[in-house]
C-alpha positions in Angstrom: -21.4 12.1 -22.2 -20.3 11.2 -25.7 -18.5 8.7 -26.2 -15.4 10.1 -27.4 -15.3 12.5 -24.7 -11.9 12.4 -22.4 -11.5 12.0 -18.4 -8.2 13.5 -18.2 -6.5 12.3 -14.7 -2.9 14.1 -13.8 -1.2 11.9 -11.5 -0.4 7.8 -11.0 -0.1 7.5 -7.7 -3.0 5.0 -6.0 -5.3 8.2 -6.6 -4.7 8.4 -10.0 -4.8 4.8 -11.1 -7.7 3.8 -8.7 -9.7 6.4 -10.8 -9.2 5.7 -13.9 -9.8 2.0 -13.0 -13.1 2.8 -11.6 -14.4 4.8 -14.3 -13.5 1.7 -16.4 -15.5 -0.9 -14.4 -18.5 1.4 -14.3 -18.8 1.7 -17.9 -17.2 5.3 -18.7 -17.6 5.2 -22.7 -15.0 7.6 -23.4 -11.3 8.0 -23.6 -9.4 7.9 -20.2 -5.4 9.9 -20.1 -3.7 8.9 -17.2 -1.0 11.8 -17.0 2.3 11.8 -14.8 5.9 12.2 -15.2 7.1 8.7 -14.5 6.8 6.7 -17.9 7.6 3.4 -15.8 4.3 1.5 -14.6 2.4 3.3 -11.2 3.6 1.3 -8.2 3.0 0.7 -4.7 4.5 3.7 -2.3 4.5 2.7 1.4 6.7 -0.1 0.9 9.6 2.1 0.2 10.4 3.1 3.9 9.9 -0.1 4.7 11.2 -3.5 3.9 12.6 -1.7 0.5 15.4 -0.7 2.7 15.7 -4.1 4.3 19.1 -5.9 3.4 18.8 -8.8 0.8 15.1 -7.0 0.1 14.5 -7.1 -4.0 15.2 -3.7 -5.5 12.0 -3.6 -7.8 9.0 -1.8 -6.9 5.7 -3.4 -6.1 3.2 -2.2 -9.4 -0.1 -1.1 -8.6 -1.4 -3.2 -11.8 -0.1 -6.2 -13.7 1.8 -5.3 -17.2 -0.4 -4.7 -20.1 -3.5 -3.7 -17.5 -3.4 -0.1 -18.8 -3.5 -1.3 -22.0 -6.3 -4.1 -21.8 -8.3 -1.5 -19.8 -8.1 1.2 -22.4 -6.5 3.9 -20.4 -3.8 5.7 -22.2 -1.0 6.9 -20.3 0.9 9.9 -21.1 4.4 10.2 -20.0 4.7 14.2 -18.7 3.8 16.9 -16.4 0.4 19.1 -16.7 1.9 22.7 -16.3 -1.4 24.4 -17.1 -5.6 23.8 -16.6 -7.6 26.0 -18.4 -10.9 25.2 -17.0 -12.8 27.5 -19.5 -11.4 25.5 -22.6 -11.6 22.5 -20.9 -8.0 21.7 -21.4 -4.6 20.9 -20.2 -1.1 22.3 -21.0 1.7 19.7 -20.5 5.2 21.2 -19.9 6.5 20.1 -23.3 3.6 21.9 -25.1 1.1 19.1 -25.7 -2.4 19.9 -25.3 -5.1 17.2 -23.8 -9.1 18.6 -24.0 -11.0 16.8 -21.3 -15.1 16.5 -20.5 -13.9 16.0 -16.7 -10.3 16.6 -15.0 -9.3 14.8 -11.8 -5.9 16.5 -10.1 -4.4 13.7 -8.1 -0.8 15.4 -8.7 -0.2 14.2 -4.8 2.6 15.7 -2.9 6.3 16.4 -2.8 8.7 15.8 0.2 9.1 18.9 2.5 12.9 20.5 2.4 14.6 21.1 5.5 15.2 24.8 4.8 18.6 25.1 7.0 22.2 26.3 5.8 23.9 22.6 4.5 20.2 21.6 3.8 20.8 20.8 0.1 24.4 18.5 0.9 25.2 15.6 -0.3 24.5 12.5 2.2 21.1 14.9 2.7 18.1 12.4 2.2 14.4 12.8 1.6 12.2 9.7 0.6 9.5 9.9 -1.6 9.9 7.9 -5.1 11.6 4.9 -5.6 14.9 6.8 -7.0 14.8 8.2 -3.4 14.4 4.8 -1.6 17.3 3.3 -4.1 19.3 6.1 -3.4 19.1 5.7 0.5 19.0 2.1 0.0 22.5 2.3 -1.4 24.0 4.9 1.6 22.9 2.6 4.6 25.8 0.5 5.3 26.7 -1.3 8.9 28.6 1.6 10.9 27.4 4.4 8.9 26.3 7.3 11.4 22.4 8.4 10.1 20.6 11.2 12.0 17.1 11.1 10.6 15.0 14.5 11.1 11.6 13.7 11.9 9.6 11.1 14.4 6.4 10.3 12.2 5.8 7.4 10.2 8.4 7.7 7.8 11.3 8.6 10.0 10.6 6.1 12.3 10.4 3.5 9.6 13.5 4.7 8.1 15.1 4.4 11.5 14.2 1.3 11.9 15.6 -0.2 8.6 18.9 2.1 9.9 19.2 0.5 12.9 18.0 -3.7 11.6 21.3 -2.8 8.9 23.8 -1.8 11.6 23.7 1.6 11.0 24.6 4.1 14.3 20.9 5.6 14.5 19.8 9.3 16.0 16.2 10.5 15.4 16.0 14.4 16.2 12.2 15.7 17.0 10.7 19.0 17.6 8.0 17.9 19.1 7.7 16.6 22.6 7.3 13.0 21.6 6.9 10.4 18.8 4.5 10.6 15.9 3.0 13.1 17.9 1.0 14.4 15.3 -1.4 11.1 14.8 -1.7 9.1 17.8 -1.3 9.1 22.1 1.2 9.4 24.7 0.7 5.6 25.2 1.5 4.8 22.0 4.4 7.0 21.6 6.4 6.1 24.4 5.8 2.5 23.4 7.4 2.6 19.8 10.2 5.3 21.5 11.1 2.4 23.7 10.8 0.2 20.8 13.5 2.4 18.9 15.6 3.0 22.3 15.9 -1.5 22.8 17.6 -1.4 19.2 19.8 1.0 19.8 18.6 4.4 18.3 18.8 7.3 20.3 16.0 10.1 20.2 16.1 13.8 21.2 13.0 15.5 21.2 12.1 19.1 21.6 14.6 20.5 19.7 15.4 21.7 16.1 17.6 21.3 13.3 19.5 24.5 12.6 22.6 23.3 10.3 24.0 21.1 8.9 27.8 21.1 8.7 30.4 19.3 6.0 33.6 19.7 3.6 31.7 18.4 0.5 29.3 15.8 1.9 27.4 15.6 5.4 29.4 15.4 8.6 27.4 16.9 11.5 24.1 18.3 12.3 23.6 21.0 14.7 20.5 21.8 16.8 19.0 24.4 18.9 19.8 23.0 22.1 23.7 23.6 20.8 24.2 20.0 20.5 26.2 18.6 17.8 25.4 15.1 16.2 28.0 13.6 13.9 26.4 12.0 10.9 27.3 10.8 7.2 23.8 10.2 6.5 20.8 12.8 7.6 17.6 11.3 6.3 14.6 14.5 6.1 11.3 13.0 7.2 9.2 16.0 8.5 6.0 15.8 6.3 4.8 16.8 2.8 3.8 19.6 0.9 0.7 19.0 -1.7 1.3 19.4 -5.3 -1.4 22.2 -5.3 0.4 25.0 -7.6 -1.4 24.1 -11.0 -5.0 24.1 -9.2 -3.8 28.1 -7.7 -2.7 28.8 -10.7 -6.3 28.2 -12.3 -8.4 29.3 -9.9 -9.6 26.8 -7.8 -9.3 27.2 -4.1 -6.3 25.4 -2.4 -5.6 25.5 1.3 -2.8 23.7 1.9 -4.5 21.0 -0.6 -6.9 21.7 -3.8 -10.0 21.9 -1.3 -13.1 19.0 -2.5 -15.9 18.4 -1.1 -16.7 14.7 0.2 -17.3 13.4 -3.8 -13.5 15.4 -4.6 -15.5 18.1 -6.5 -13.4 21.4 -6.2 -15.2 24.7 -7.2 -15.6 23.7 -10.7 -18.3 21.2 -12.3 -15.5 19.9 -14.3 -12.6 19.2 -11.7 -12.4 17.0 -9.7 -9.4 16.2 -7.3 -8.2 13.1 -5.2 -5.1 12.0 -2.8 -2.9 13.6 -1.1 -3.2 16.8 -3.0 -6.4 17.5 -1.5 -8.0 19.2 1.8 -11.4 18.0 2.4 -13.3 20.7 3.7 -17.4 20.3 4.0 -20.4 19.7 6.7 -18.0 21.2 9.3 -14.7 19.0 8.6 -11.5 20.7 7.3 -9.0 18.0 6.8 -6.4 16.9 4.9 -5.1 12.8 4.9 -2.3 11.7 3.6 -2.8 8.1 3.6 -3.2 5.6 0.9 -6.8 4.1 2.1 -8.2 7.8 1.8 -6.6 8.4 -1.4 -8.4 5.6 -3.2 -11.3 6.2 -1.6 -11.6 9.6 -2.7 -10.6 8.5 -6.2 -14.1 5.7 -6.4 -16.1 8.7 -4.6 -14.6 10.8 -7.4 -15.5 8.6 -10.5 -18.7 7.4 -9.1 -20.1 11.2 -9.2 -18.4 11.8 -12.4 -20.9 8.7 -13.4 -23.8 10.2 -11.8 -23.8 7.7 -9.4 -25.3 8.4 -5.5 -22.5 8.7 -3.0 -22.0 5.6 -0.9 -21.5 5.1 2.5 -18.1 7.0 3.9 -15.6 4.7 4.9 -13.6 5.2 8.0 -9.9 6.4 7.4 -7.1 4.2 8.5 -3.5 3.6 8.7 -0.8 1.5 9.2 3.4 1.6 10.1 5.5 -1.2 10.8 8.8 -0.7 13.1 11.2 -3.1 14.1 8.5 -6.0 13.3 5.5 -4.3 15.1 2.5 -3.3 13.6 0.7 -0.1 14.5 -2.9 0.0 12.7 -5.3 3.2 13.1 -8.6 3.7 12.7 -10.9 6.8 12.7 -10.0 10.2 13.4 -8.4 11.1 17.1 -8.4 14.4 19.2 -6.7 15.7 21.8 -9.8 15.8 24.1 -10.9 12.6 23.8 -11.2 10.5 26.5 -8.1 7.6 26.0 -8.3 3.7 27.4 -6.0 1.1 27.3 -6.4 -2.5 26.4 -3.4 -4.5 27.1 -3.1 -7.8 26.1 -0.5 -10.5 26.2 2.8 -10.2 24.9 3.0 -6.6 24.3 0.0 -6.4 22.5 -2.7 -3.8 23.6 -4.8 -1.1 22.1 -5.9 2.5 22.7 -9.2 3.8 22.6 -10.5 7.3 21.7 -13.9 8.1 23.1 -15.9 10.9 22.4 -19.3 11.4 23.9 -19.3 8.1 24.7 -18.9 6.8 21.0 -15.8 4.7 19.8 -14.1 7.6 17.5 -11.2 5.9 16.7 -8.4 3.0 17.8 -4.7 2.8 17.6 -4.2 -1.0 17.7 -0.7 -2.2 18.3 0.0 -5.7 17.0 -3.5 -6.7 18.0 -5.5 -7.3 14.6 -8.5 -8.7 16.2 -9.1 -5.2 18.0 -8.4 -3.1 15.0 -11.2 -5.2 12.7 -13.7 -5.0 15.5 -13.1 -1.3 16.3 -13.0 -0.1 12.6 -16.7 -1.7 12.5 -17.7 -0.3 15.6 -16.5 3.4 14.5 -18.5 2.8 11.4 -21.5 1.9 13.5 -20.7 5.1 15.9 -20.9 2.7 18.8 -21.4 3.6 21.9 -19.2 1.9 24.4 -19.3 1.7 28.2 -15.5 2.7 29.0 -15.3 -0.3 32.3 -16.3 -3.0 29.9 -14.3 -1.4 26.8 -11.1 -1.5 29.2 -11.2 -4.8 30.3 -8.8 -6.8 27.7 -9.9 -10.5 28.1 -13.4 -9.4 27.1 -14.3 -8.9 23.2 -14.2 -5.2 22.1 -17.9 -6.1 20.6 -19.3 -7.3 24.1 -18.7 -3.4 25.2 -21.3 -2.0 23.4 -23.6 0.0 25.4 -26.5 0.2 23.4 -27.6 -0.3 19.4 -27.7 3.2 18.6 -26.0 4.5 15.4 -24.8 7.5 14.1 -23.6 8.6 11.2 -19.3 10.0 11.3 
């Protein structure tokens, strides 16, 4: 690489920032240009659905890096949106017509909150939660006595419902699946958090879809497929995200509900990488799109390493977390529906759920127990085989359940 050559990074979320930081840490000699539509400092997204909405919390978001960091590290920040990628010419065009040439391009374009495509889905009072502006508008709308209907019982929906209930809102959750967090966890964890929300006054309805949102000039009620009508002053849509992949698709990169990449973030073009929520990993039999900060940061670091010609490091175990009504759920690894499920119950309502696959620990859900989470994450990374009887004994350390020292790559 010649010193004047540039890495262009599309996006300034966790993946985009990590790509830039890692490249500079590794000694990239040329320019690093990070392009994103937000002119403010890049900021943390997870707090937006958690303590940002709480009563008395600060209005400010948490920056990913301190003011002045990017200037100090010679990372150029450009306010704009990539409209077109021209791989053969190795340049991008922005929506304002500006052109930026690159030696390597990292697409960390993130995702957009999925719209609720029903009549009335765009009425005033219908909220999504993705940006600081979304969070600010929602925070103003949540007042004691407000009737809030949350559509979707995933992480975002449940976190918002918890915040609304804590603020004194009359809160209802509607979910098309048969239980909360159906996609990411097992029934014991789902039922625990469902009961937790009910104890705080929230009503939950499962197996029903929203068919219409009604109101004269603003939201007044939500109609579901079972014919029920739920009064509402505020509707929060938390039904997942859509990867911002159109630019990649239009320039000929392979997309499949995400830009297709390998373990090093490589796309089908040798000069173009992708990282974060916009990607789908397809390699070594894996076909997966993860929406997590840890995954975004890890992908971005691996892409930067590959750009710098470094050998791939050890793959990190995926992990996730959520806090609802003060209870923390931490997950490591990736469960499958056919995994063997073991529950370790501790005192004070703490417990963990282990997912064994061919005898090895493949994933863990830890509810309030950091000890089990930390131990489980290490055992997953080591490919440890566990004795089921000892693993279910909550009085024993999880590490004491290891059956043998043999390890395998996961």
